[in-house]
C-alpha positions in Angstrom: 5.7 21.0 4.4 3.5 17.9 4.1 4.9 14.4 4.1 2.8 11.7 2.5 3.1 8.2 4.0 2.2 5.8 1.2 1.9 2.5 3.1 -1.2 1.7 5.2 -3.1 -1.4 6.0 -6.6 -0.7 4.6 -9.8 -1.8 6.5 -10.3 -4.7 4.0 -7.0 -6.2 5.0 -7.8 -6.4 8.7 -8.6 -9.8 10.3 -11.5 -8.2 12.2 -13.9 -6.0 10.2 -14.4 -2.5 11.7 -17.8 -1.3 12.6 -17.3 1.9 10.6 -14.8 2.8 7.9 -11.3 3.6 9.0 -11.8 2.5 12.6 -8.8 0.2 12.5 -6.6 1.4 9.6 -3.1 2.2 10.5 0.2 3.2 8.9 3.0 0.7 8.3 6.6 1.9 8.5 8.5 2.1 5.3 11.1 0.0 7.0 8.8 -3.0 6.4 9.3 -2.6 2.6 13.1 -2.4 3.1 13.0 -5.6 5.2 11.2 -7.6 2.5 7.6 -6.6 2.8 5.5 -7.1 -0.4 2.6 -4.9 -1.5 -0.5 -6.6 -2.8 -3.8 -5.3 -4.1 -7.2 -6.6 -2.9 -7.0 -9.4 -5.5 -3.8 -10.5 -3.8 -1.7 -9.6 -6.8 1.8 -8.2 -6.3 1.8 -5.1 -8.4 5.0 -3.1 -7.8 7.2 -5.1 -10.2 5.0 -3.8 -13.1 5.7 -0.2 -12.1 9.4 -0.2 -11.3 12.3 -2.8 -11.6 13.1 -2.2 -7.9 9.6 -3.3 -7.0 8.8 -2.6 -3.3 12.3 -1.0 -2.9 11.4 1.8 -5.3 11.5 5.3 -3.8 8.6 6.5 -1.7 7.1 8.7 -4.5 7.1 5.8 -7.0 5.4 3.5 -4.5 2.9 6.2 -3.6 1.9 6.8 -7.2 1.8 3.1 -7.9 -0.6 2.5 -5.0 -2.7 5.4 -6.1 -2.8 4.1 -9.6 -3.9 0.6 -8.4 -6.7 2.0 -6.3 -8.0 4.1 -9.2 -7.7 1.3 -11.8 -9.4 -1.2 -9.6 -12.0 1.3 -8.2 -10.9 0.4 -4.6 
């Protein structure tokens, strides 16, 4: 059994730039989404409403696929 955790803060979102990729990336609890956290892409566009009417409150698999789609569409 493998569990995929879809929400992480990418290197580009960190206030201090890492010296090598992934030095400072970390997972963010899904509870943050449940408490009002909003997902943005690198262009600071909120993208979840265009994937599901529940936006950030959509189920984990919907959020994971949406993030993956954004990364691929934007070549990020």
